[in-house]
N, C-alpha and C positions, 0 to 999 in steps of 0.2 A: 445703531446697528453694531452688533458685536463683530470684532475683527476675527477672521478665520485663523489668524496667527495665534489666537488663544490656545489652539490645539497644540502649540509648541511648548506651552508652559510646563507640562510634565517632563519633557525632554530637557528644558532649561534647568529645572530643579534637579534632575538626576545628574546631568553632566556637571553643572556648576557645583552642586554639593559634593560630588565625588572628587572633583579636582581640588576643591578647597581642603577636603579631608586628607587627600593624598599629600598635599604640600605641607599642611600643618603636622601630619604624622611624621614626616621626615624631620621637621624642625624639632620635634619633641623626642626623637630617637637619639639617645646618647652615643650610639655607635655610627650614626650616619656619616659624620665627618672624621671619624677615626681612621686614619690611613693604615693602622696596623690591625684593624678588625676585619675578619672575613665577612662581617655583616655590613661593612661600610660601603659608601658609594665608590671608593677607589677600587676595592676588591670586585665589586659588581661590574665596573667598567672593564677591568682587566680580564675578567672571565668572558664578558660579552665580546671583547675585541678579538678573541680567538676564533669566533665563528661568524661575526658580523660582516656583511658585505662592505661596510665602511670601517673595518677594523683599524686601519692606520689612523683615521681621524679620531676614533674613540680612544686609541692609545695616547694620542697627542693631548686630548682633553683630560685623560686620566692623570697626566702630569700636573694638572691644576685642579685636582678633584674637589678641593674645598670651595673654590670659586664656582666651578661647574655645578657642584651639588647644591649650593645655595641658589644659583640661577634657576635650576630645575624646580626646586621647592617654591621659590617666589613666583616663578612663571606659572606653576600650577595654581597657586593661590590667586594670582592676578586674573588668570583666565576664568577661574571659577567665580570670583566676585563680579567680574565684568558681565558674565552671562546671567548670574542671579539678579544683579541690580539693573540690568539693561543699560549698562554704560559702555558705549562703543562695542555693541554686541557682535557685529561682524568681525571687527578686529580681534576681539577675544576668541571668537570661534576659529579664526585663522590660526591664532596661537595654539588653540586646542588641537587643530589638525596637525600642525607642525610637531608638537610634543608627542602626539600619539604615533605619528609616522616614525619619529626618531626612536621611540620605545619599541615599535615593531621591528625596526632594522637592527636593533641591538638585543634587548631582553627577550623578545618573542620570535626572533628570526629562526631559531631551531625548533620551534613548536611544529609538530606534525600530527595530523593534517593542519594546514594553516588556519582553518576556521575554528580551531580550538583556542587560538590566540585572541585575547580580549582587545589588545591594542589596535589591531586592524579594524575591529568592529567599532571602537571608539573613533577612529579616524573618519570612518564613513558616517557615524552618528552626528558628527559635527557639521556635516555639509548642509542640512536644512537651515541651520542658524547662520552659516556662512553665506548662503545665497539669499535668504529672506530677512535676516536680522530678527528683531523682536517686534516689528510692526507697531511700536509705540505702546505695547501692552505691558503694564507694570514695568515701565521703562524710566530710569533716571534721566536718560538723554531726552526723552519726550517731555519730561517735567521741566528740565532746564530750558528746552526750546519754548515751552509755553510761558515760562517766566520772562524770557527774553522778549517774546512778542508782546507780553503785557507791558513791560517797561517801555517799549517803543510805541505803545498805543495802538497795537495791531490786534485784530481778532485772533482767538486761539488757533483757529485753523486758517491756513493760507487760502487766498483766492486767486483766480487766474489773472486778475488785473493788477496784482501787486507790483509786478515787474521783477526782472531778474536781479537787479541791484539790491532790492529790499530782501529778497530771499537769500541772496548771498550774504548780506549783512547779518541776518538772523542765524544762518548756519555757522558763520564765522564766530559769532559771539557764543553760540552754543558749544562749539568745539573748544573754544578757549576756556570756558567755564568748566566743561567736563575735563579738560586737560589739567586744570588747576586742582580739581578734586582728585583726579587720578594720581597726579604728582605728589600731592600732600599725603594721600593714603599710602602710596608706595614708599615715600621717605620714612614715614612712621613705621610702616610694616617692616621695611628692610632693617631699620635700626633696632627695633624690638626683636624681630626674628633672628637677626644675626647674633645679637647679644644672648638670646635664649639658646640658640644652637651651639655657640661657642662655650657657653657656660655649662652645658650638658655634655660637652665633649670630654671623654675620659682623660684624666691626667695621672701622671705618676708622681708619687710622693717625693719631696726633696730628699736627696741622699739615697734614693732607691731607684737609680736609672734603669735597672733591669726589671723592675716591677716584681722583685722576689722577696720583698720584706713584708712590712706590716700592711702596706696598701694592697687591697684586694677588691675584686669585683663582686657582683651579687652571688650570694651563696645558693648553690643548687641543692645540695643535700649533705648530710653527714656521711663521711666515708664509710663508717661502720654500718650504715643503713643500706648500703648497696652491695649485695653479695657478688662474689666473683662469678662471672658468666651471666649476670642479670642486667636489666636495664631499668631506667627510670625516666619517665616523661617529665618535662618541665617547659616553662615558657621563657623564650629568649627575651632579652631586654627590649628588642624591637617589636615584641608581641607575637613573634612567629613560634609555632610549635617546635620543640626540640627534644632530643633524646640523649641521655647520658648512659654510656656503656662502661662496664668494668671487665675487660677481657682477661686481665691478670691481677693478682693481688696488689701490685704496685703500679698499675696503669689504669687511667681513666681517659676516655675519649667521648666527645660529644659532637652531635651533628644537628644542623638545622633540618627538622623533619618535614621539609617541604619538597615535593618532587620537582626536579628541575625541568620536567617536561611541560607541565601545565599548572604547577603550583598546588596540587592536591596534597593534603597531609599524608605522610607515609607512616606505616606501623612497623615496629620491630617484631619480627616473627622468627623464632628459631635462631638462625645465625646471620640474619640479614634483614633488610627493609623491603617492604612491598607497598606499591601504590595501588589502592583499591579502585582508582578511576580508570586507568588504562593499562594496568598490569606491569608497569616497570618494576624492576627489582634491583637492589643494591646490596653488596656484601657488607660485612661488619666494618670495612674500611671506607664505606661510602661510595665505592666504585660501582659503576653500572654493570650489572650482570645480564640484564635483559631490557630491551627497549620497550616503547619508543623513546624514552629518555636517553640523552647522549652525554650530558654533563654529570659529573659526580655530585653527591650531596656536599653542601658547604660545611666544612668542619669548624666547630667553635672551640677555640683554645680554652682548656681548663687546667687547673692545678689544685693541689691540696695544701691548704693553709690551716694549721692548728686543728687538723682532723676534719676540716670542712672542705668539700669540693666546691670551688668557686670558678667563675668565669675569669680567665686570665686578662 
C-alpha cells in the first residue's frame, strides 16, 4: 500500500531544493561576507535592524556578521539536505520554520501587504513536514532503521509483540547512525564551505589599503561608453540586477535595481526608478518618492580606474 505521505514529495523537493540553493548561493557570493559591501550580510542586517521588531538582537548579531552569515548559509543547506534525503525530517523542518520566521521578522517585516512576503509563506509551508515527517518515503532514516533491524535479525517492519526495549534499541541505533552521517557531512561541508566563502571574500591588494590603486573590482563599462545623463544596466556580482548612472561628467553612481518592497526588478525611467509590480518609485539618488516601498535602493560603490567604471 502506498503511503499517503508520498503526496508531500513535491513539497519536500521544492523546499529542500530552494534552501540548498539559497545556502550555496550565499557561499558562492564574493560580497556576502564583505563587511564593507552594501551587498554583504552585515549591510543587510544593519538595514533590517532599523525596522525589525527584533532590531536590537539583529544589531548584536551584525557585530559578528561573518559567523552569523556562515551559520545562516550552512543552516539553509543542512535544512534542505535533511528534507531532500529524509534524514531527521521533522528536525530539518523545524530548522526551516525557524529560519523562515527569522527572515520574516527581519528582511520581510516591512513588506506590505504582509501576504506579498515569501518568508511567511515558507514558514507555514514547512508545517506539514514538521507535523508528519517523511513517513519513510524516500527516507534515509527509514533505510538506516531497516539496516539496523536486519543486523539485529528482526523483520523489516516492527510487530506489536517486539517489546518496548527492542523498539528503543532500534531507534537508538538508528539515531546514532544518522547522527554520525549528519556530523560527518556537516564537518566536511563546513570546512569546504568556509574555505570557499573566505576565498571568494574580496581582498585589498598589499600596499593599497584604501583600495585606490591597481586592485579593482569587476568592470561594469568603459566610462566613455556611458553618456552624461544616461544609464546602463548590469548584473551585480551576487547576480542581482543593477543600474549604473552618470549624472555628471565626473560622477558615476550605481544601485541594486531590486525594489526594497518585494524584490521586483526596477527600471530607470527619466530621472528615477520605477517598480512595475506595485508602483514604488525612487529618485536618482535611490530614495523612495512613492510607496509602498519604504527603504531606499541599495547603492553599489563604484569608481573609475584607467577609464573603466568598476565596482569599488
